[in-house]
VOVOSE-787342 format. One record per residue: residue number from 1; residue in three letters; x, y, z of N, C-alpha, C in turn. Coordinates in steps of 0.001 Angstrom, whole numbers, plus 500000, padded with zeros to 6 digits. Atoms other than C-alpha are relative to their C-alpha. Example, Ala and Ser with C-alpha at 12.3 -4.5 7.8 and 13.67 -1.06 7.14 Angstrom:
BEGIN
REC   resi   resn    neast   nnorth      nup   caeast   canorth     caup    ceast   cnorth      cup
REC      1    ALA   500890   498810   500000   512300    495500   507800   500900   501200   500000
REC      2    SER   499180   498810   499940   513670    498940   507140   499230   501090   500730
This chain:
BEGIN
REC   resi   resn    neast   nnorth      nup   caeast   canorth     caup    ceast   cnorth      cup
REC      1    MET   500633   498470   500068   500044    499856   499827   500723   501114   500254
REC      2    GLU   499501   498852   500345   501226    503429   498860   499169   501195   500544
REC      3    TYR   500435   498976   499616   501066    506543   500884   500174   501296   499104
REC      4    ASN   499315   498843   500780   500938    510066   499188   500002   501039   500897
REC      5    VAL   499767   498309   498998   501767    512176   502556   501540   500154   499613
REC      6    LEU   499123   499623   500268   504618    513901   501239   501195   500093   501268
REC      7    PRO   499191   500079   498677   506644    514074   504843   500383   498624   499893
REC      8    LEU   499800   501250   499566   506318    510358   505203   500957   499028   498383
REC      9    THR   499442   500845   501176   507145    509555   501470   501508   500377   500126
REC     10    ARG   498493   499518   499642   510495    511725   501983   500682   499026   501457
REC     11    LEU   499508   500783   499120   511131    509624   505197   500361   498852   499445
REC     12    VAL   499791   501686   500566   510846    506380   503525   500911   500192   498656
REC     13    GLU   499499   499876   500891   512834    507567   500473   501408   500441   500674
REC     14    GLN   498527   499854   499455   515721    508620   503003   500312   498532   500809
REC     15    PHE   499977   501267   499683   515177    505135   504607   500736   499157   498862
REC     16    GLU   499446   500975   501495   515640    503283   501147   501175   500431   499717
REC     17    ARG   498611   499740   500676   518937    504937   500310   501221   499477   500772
REC     18    LEU   498832   500848   498979   520622    502880   503403   500344   498554   499440
REC     19    PRO   499787   501437   500592   522524    499870   502038   499032   498797   500219
REC     20    GLY   500796   501275   499699   520577    496862   502094   498546   500058   500379
REC     21    ILE   501034   499781   499609   517353    498614   502629   499234   500125   498724
REC     22    GLY   501297   499685   500996   514169    497535   500312   499105   501279   500165
REC     23    ARG   501321   499147   499622   511009    499627   500043   499025   499466   501138
REC     24    LYS   500939   500476   499021   509252    497342   502333   500671   500507   501457
REC     25    THR   499397   499675   498502   511737    497822   505352   500047   501413   500257
REC     26    ALA   499998   498819   499762   511985    501295   504505   499151   500681   500351
REC     27    GLN   501691   499586   499255   508297    501876   505065   500023   499610   501488
REC     28    ARG   499516   500608   498850   508863    499455   508135   500328   500971   501193
REC     29    LEU   498809   499185   498744   511421    501827   509995   499174   501384   499680
REC     30    ALA   501195   498702   500093   509435    504936   508535   498779   500019   501000
REC     31    PHE   501909   500126   498873   506027    504062   510589   500698   499679   501166
REC     32    PHE   499563   500160   498561   508428    502817   513773   500363   501320   500170
REC     33    VAL   499474   498272   499394   510007    506635   513794   498768   500546   500308
REC     34    LEU   501346   499257   499854   506503    508018   513356   499164   499268   501280
REC     35    SER   500478   500240   498919   505341    505728   516219   500983   500506   501114
REC     36    LEU   499007   499496   498863   508270    507089   518445   499168   501302   500750
REC     37    PRO   500497   499110   499534   506997    509427   521067   500952   501271   499472
REC     38    LYS   498672   498959   500715   508696    513019   520047   500815   499999   500465
REC     39    GLU   498838   500175   499562   511162    512960   522604   500758   498839   499443
REC     40    GLU   499210   501598   500871   512536    509363   520996   500359   500734   499019
REC     41    ALA   499139   499863   501567   512524    510808   517492   500877   501003   500249
REC     42    GLN   499020   498737   500104   514225    513820   518519   501242   499224   500421
REC     43    LYS   499054   500404   499650   516628    511733   520412   501061   499358   499070
REC     44    PHE   499311   500754   501347   517388    509658   517273   500425   501110   498814
REC     45    SER   500040   498773   501511   517138    512846   514763   501553   500425   500806
REC     46    ASP   498575   499488   499213   520140    514290   517786   500917   498804   499680
REC     47    ALA   499153   501010   500050   521763    511117   517605   501008   500044   498628
REC     48    ILE   499544   499968   501172   522652    511047   513725   500626   501303   499655
REC     49    MET   499143   498683   500159   523640    514828   513799   500967   500221   500733
REC     50    ASP   498942   499871   498941   525681    514450   516864   501450   498932   499140
REC     51    ALA   498992   500933   500316   527663    511698   515192   500581   500668   498300
REC     52    HIS   499176   499679   501052   527936    512992   511963   500693   501693   500082
REC     53    GLU   498984   498790   499772   529196    516480   513393   501430   499748   500757
REC     54    LYS   498397   500579   498774   531846    514739   516120   500772   498882   499104
REC     55    ILE   498869   501175   500135   533183    511943   514345   500527   500330   498751
REC     56    LYS   498949   499873   501447   536093    512217   511928   500831   499010   500080
REC     57    ARG   499132   500743   500013   539281    510718   511068   500982   499872   500557
REC     58    CYS   498876   499647   499211   542121    509933   513017   501144   500417   499279
REC     59    LYS   499214   499397   500613   544872    512031   512243   501400   498762   499569
REC     60    ILE   498988   501208   500266   547201    508629   512232   499692   499113   499122
REC     61    CYS   500068   500884   501141   545543    505918   510840   498760   500120   499380
REC     62    GLN   501029   499709   501180   542357    507343   509140   498645   498964   500680
REC     63    ASN   501128   500398   499500   539773    505480   511779   499164   500975   500278
REC     64    LEU   500942   498616   499159   536909    507313   512805   499769   499975   501252
REC     65    THR   499822   499555   498841   537153    508750   516200   498857   501463   500083
REC     66    ASP   500400   499155   499832   535444    511662   517905   501266   501090   500699
REC     67    SER   498743   499200   499394   539165    513028   519098   500899   500035   498677
REC     68    GLU   499037   499698   501088   542206    514091   517064   500551   498604   499795
REC     69    ILE   499155   501027   500348   543767    510886   517635   499110   498685   500574
REC     70    CYS   500751   501040   499807   541642    507343   517857   500714   499281   501471
REC     71    SER   499327   500882   498863   542091    505220   521147   500830   499036   499911
REC     72    ILE   498754   501258   500250   543850    502420   519604   501673   500621   499818
REC     73    CYS   498573   498942   499898   546597    504916   518381   500673   500829   500988
REC     74    SER   499890   499313   498666   546654    506629   521656   500318   498907   501082
REC     75    ASP   499869   501236   498679   546894    503328   523836   501895   499560   499462
REC     76    GLU   498851   500756   499994   550329    502812   524364   500700   498385   500601
REC     77    THR   499679   501390   499699   550471    499475   525152   500128   498988   498717
REC     78    ARG   499943   500495   500974   549861    498764   521494   501087   499633   499360
REC     79    ASP   498893   500276   500814   552430    497029   519237   500236   500836   499011
REC     80    ARG   500007   498885   501186   553702    499939   517151   500857   499415   498637
REC     81    SER   499269   500360   501287   555906    497987   514920   499604   498871   498992
REC     82    THR   501032   500948   500704   552727    496156   513411   498718   500879   499314
REC     83    ILE   501127   499098   500602   550382    498012   511066   498990   499089   499059
REC     84    CYS   500757   500700   500322   547251    496072   509895   499054   501017   499346
REC     85    VAL   500779   498994   500966   545948    497808   506473   498657   499355   499513
REC     86    VAL   501599   500294   500310   542159    497427   506092   499468   500890   499123
REC     87    GLU   501006   499193   501119   539393    498722   503681   499098   500993   500729
REC     88    ASP   501190   498931   499701   537073    500213   505785   500099   499909   501856
REC     89    PRO   499858   499936   498669   536534    501131   509790   499370   498695   500860
REC     90    ARG   500622   501062   499600   534357    498233   510149   500334   498959   499922
REC     91    ASP   498706   501491   499825   537243    495633   509714   500663   500318   501231
REC     92    VAL   499486   499434   498601   538734    497492   512669   499275   499023   501011
REC     93    ILE   500845   500350   498622   535855    496621   514897   500119   498316   499700
REC     94    ALA   499434   501308   500068   536186    492829   513395   501060   499161   500685
REC     95    PHE   499047   500083   499293   539456    492900   514363   500293   499862   501553
REC     96    GLU   499656   499801   498681   539359    494068   517757   499181   498926   500785
REC     97    ARG   500906   501218   499211   536480    491537   518497   500709   498758   500630
REC     98    THR   499427   501275   499921   539048    488642   518412   500694   500176   501223
REC     99    ARG   499138   499668   498972   540918    490555   521094   501544   499239   499965
REC    100    GLU   499105   500688   500206   543972    488767   519546   501112   500803   499369
REC    101    TYR   499011   499944   500441   545758    491209   517421   500083   501453   500842
REC    102    ARG   499725   498901   498952   547817    494234   519504   500378   500995   499466
REC    103    GLY   499327   498783   500739   549181    496221   516718   498952   501243   499800
REC    104    LEU   500812   498776   500222   548032    499170   515197   499368   499676   498532
REC    105    TYR   500678   500372   501347   545974    499646   512087   500424   501336   499103
REC    106    HIS   500311   498947   501004   545613    501922   509009   498721   499619   498934
REC    107    VAL   501413   500218   500826   542110    502392   507201   500324   500827   498521
REC    108    LEU   499926   499603   500927   542089    502958   503880   498727   500617   499472
REC    109    HIS   501371   499275   500436   538513    504080   503306   499979   499710   498262
REC    110    GLY   500207   500305   501582   538508    502074   499659   501299   499223   499687
REC    111    LEU   498661   500910   500619   540448    499977   497462   499891   500253   498562
REC    112    ILE   499931   499712   501206   541792    500531   494051   499108   499245   499175
REC    113    SER   500972   500361   500844   539486    499905   491638   499973   500742   498625
REC    114    PRO   500013   499447   501145   540417    501026   487707   498545   500288   499585
REC    115    MET   500799   499986   500020   537028    500132   487010   499138   500954   500132
REC    116    ASP   500630   499015   499095   535322    502470   489280   500509   501489   500279
REC    117    GLY   499076   498484   499960   538087    505367   488496   500585   500141   501554
REC    118    ILE   499191   500121   498294   539695    504473   492320   501347   499690   499661
REC    119    GLY   498344   500134   499750   543108    505101   491969   500837   500023   501403
REC    120    PRO   498579   499703   498738   546156    505322   494827   499419   501154   500718
REC    121    ASP   500292   498450   499144   545197    509064   495440   498521   499955   500462
REC    122    GLN   501525   500134   499673   541598    508181   496059   499899   499427   501332
REC    123    ILE   499866   500698   498814   542546    506042   499270   501238   500701   500527
REC    124    TYR   499438   499336   498830   544502    506698   502209   501509   499140   500325
REC    125    VAL   498855   500695   500429   547919    505386   500506   501246   500692   500728
REC    126    LYS   498902   498649   499337   550280    508744   501168   500018   499683   501541
REC    127    GLU   499974   500237   498387   549331    508511   504819   500703   498910   500327
REC    128    LEU   498999   501010   499452   550670    505169   505235   501108   499568   499678
REC    129    LEU   498594   499636   500250   553708    505701   503665   500475   501004   500563
REC    130    ALA   499494   499366   498971   554317    508601   505977   500288   499218   501108
REC    131    ARG   500040   500612   499023   553785    506391   508552   501132   498874   500228
REC    132    LEU   499183   500504   500074   556401    504214   507525   501567   500533   499981
REC    133    ALA   498870   499290   500212   559128    506650   507435   501192   500098   500853
REC    134    ASP   498875   499846   499256   560961    506263   510695   500417   498936   500816
REC    135    ASP   499411   501307   499971   561447    502600   510788   499290   499382   501569
REC    136    THR   500633   501012   498830   559215    501778   514087   499424   498925   499327
REC    137    VAL   500867   501095   500313   557126    499807   511973   500778   498970   498777
REC    138    LYS   498736   501167   500426   558933    496323   511103   498946   499267   498799
REC    139    GLU   500566   500785   500405   555634    494359   509664   498490   501176   499529
REC    140    VAL   501189   499444   500657   552585    495534   507354   499078   499270   499612
REC    141    ILE   501094   501519   500732   549451    492809   507090   499421   500677   498929
REC    142    MET   501282   499205   500952   547380    493639   504242   498917   499030   500320
REC    143    ALA   501224   500799   499019   544089    492513   505762   498949   500626   499042
REC    144    THR   500983   499551   500887   542096    493620   502347   498980   498935   499737
REC    145    ASN   501133   501365   500580   538936    491157   501270   500821   499474   498772
REC    146    PRO   499680   500585   501028   539900    488800   499081   499080   500043   498490
REC    147    THR   500757   499636   501431   538426    490081   495882   501035   500670   498806
REC    148    VAL   499099   499168   501527   539829    491494   492500   500704   501171   500858
REC    149    GLU   499393   498746   499019   539999    494923   494305   500963   499751   500904
REC    150    GLY   499289   499953   498430   541130    493789   497626   501621   499263   499831
REC    151    GLU   498473   500456   500621   544081    491721   495809   500870   500932   499381
REC    152    ALA   499561   499072   500800   545097    494410   493385   500690   501048   501480
REC    153    THR   499367   498811   498743   545444    497045   496666   501195   498997   500560
REC    154    ALA   498835   500693   499180   547373    494437   498497   501213   499777   499256
REC    155    MET   499059   499852   500598   549573    493979   495695   501146   501218   499251
REC    156    TYR   499603   498637   500332   549846    497529   494655   500983   500640   501193
REC    157    LEU   499344   499181   499235   550834    498561   498262   501211   499443   500499
REC    158    SER   499025   500732   500073   553179    495464   498772   501101   500548   499246
REC    159    ARG   498917   499330   500580   555268    496849   495750   500694   500974   500579
REC    160    ILE   499321   498544   499291   555771    500475   497377   500392   499750   501319
REC    161    VAL   499537   499690   498455   556288    499341   501094   500791   498987   500228
REC    162    LYS   499404   500712   499781   558391    496460   500684   501694   500781   499532
REC    163    PRO   498977   499522   499774   561314    498588   499472   500633   500586   500431
REC    164    LEU   499681   499114   499090   561440    500736   502210   500377   498827   501698
REC    165    GLY   499279   500843   499088   562785    497423   503951   499005   499799   501406
REC    166    VAL   501414   500496   498556   559117    496736   506062   499780   498411   499203
REC    167    LYS   500304   501230   500571   557868    493106   505721   498826   500336   499931
REC    168    VAL   500920   500200   500254   554919    492381   504190   499309   498727   499941
REC    169    THR   500510   501687   500101   552416    489774   505000   498643   500100   499256
REC    170    ARG   501498   500169   500509   548911    488936   503688   499284   498819   500990
REC    171    LEU   500760   500930   499105   546170    487360   505744   500107   498462   499440
REC    172    ALA   500082   501045   500625   545657    483735   505228   498742   499768   500160
REC    173    TYR   501659   499957   500355   542153    482989   503850   500136   498203   499544
REC    174    GLY   500426   501545   499858   540999    479197   504150   498932   499707   500421
REC    175    ILE   501263   500986   499864   538726    476581   504840   499232   500539   501581
REC    176    PRO   500347   499706   498570   536235    477810   507406   499840   498908   500904
REC    177    VAL   500153   500657   498819   535459    476108   510943   498982   498955   499505
REC    178    GLY   501587   500674   500362   532809    473254   510068   500094   500064   498459
REC    179    GLY   500522   500081   501470   533246    473692   506247   500559   498872   499237
REC    180    ASN   499961   500833   500757   533565    471186   503721   500674   499852   498619
REC    181    LEU   499168   500334   500916   536407    470512   501490   499398   500093   498263
REC    182    GLU   500745   500260   501215   534254    469603   498301   499525   500710   499469
REC    183    TYR   500113   498344   500262   532757    473094   498168   500796   500808   499818
REC    184    ALA   499027   499098   500091   535592    474905   498576   500583   500370   498572
REC    185    ASP   499590   499537   501393   536322    476686   495374   501821   500104   500116
REC    186    GLU   498810   500809   500108   540051    476425   493831   500845   501153   501006
REC    187    VAL   498954   498994   499280   541637    479885   495360   499806   499790   501586
REC    188    THR   499718   499807   499080   540499    479373   498623   500426   498784   500814
REC    189    LEU   498992   501428   499838   542023    475773   498915   501623   500525   499701
REC    190    TYR   498649   499891   499614   545123    477127   497754   500310   501379   500819
REC    191    ARG   499687   499108   498772   545157    480298   500236   499889   498868   501118
REC    192    ALA   500197   500880   498766   544447    477364   502937   501260   499269   500121
REC    193    LEU   498517   500558   500051   547532    475723   501591   501019   500700   500239
REC    194    GLU   498322   499409   499718   549856    478384   501256   499837   500859   501337
REC    195    GLY   499769   499424   498274   548955    479853   505278   499693   498703   500796
REC    196    ARG   499922   501563   499272   549233    476016   506481   501067   500557   501283
REC    197    ASN   498950   499999   498798   551029    475997   509840   500225   498648   500640
REC    198    GLU   499143   501002   500144   553225    473574   511388   499042   499832   501435
REC    199    ILE   500778   500309   498900   550958    471511   514148   500663   498910   500841
């Protein structure tokens, strides 16, 4: 059922612009927002504006933060000899959930994709190279996704980082826990073999 109430239509259209949100979900969200008490709707609106105004990029790693330097870069207990290069701030959250990695990060905010007109100058490559200038960093971990763009970006960065005398590693990709070998594709099996460890 379509509603021709202009403010409601505009609200639905705004929700539809969100990634992964179709027309029906956008309508459900719009009606949910309309059902909120005015104070709750105002809090929702304020939270969006507050985040938009206060969240910026860390001047060191480019991760999202509400201060000049993010909490990871300012944490003195982190291993400053290792930088994990990721595509997106969400990847930092994923790594932090493991509680295993104690180094620093560098967020590219995209991947090299000539088809989409995205080259090294459109992502945060210069900022990464600037961080490698003082010989503190001994290893750069390429943690981009195993896609064509992710692999191309990792290879490009590897070619420009290695000559600086910094070790460059790539995440091992392999068979997921509970996975079945017969259903794995060739690239996954190859990565699993390449990333094998001694037991």
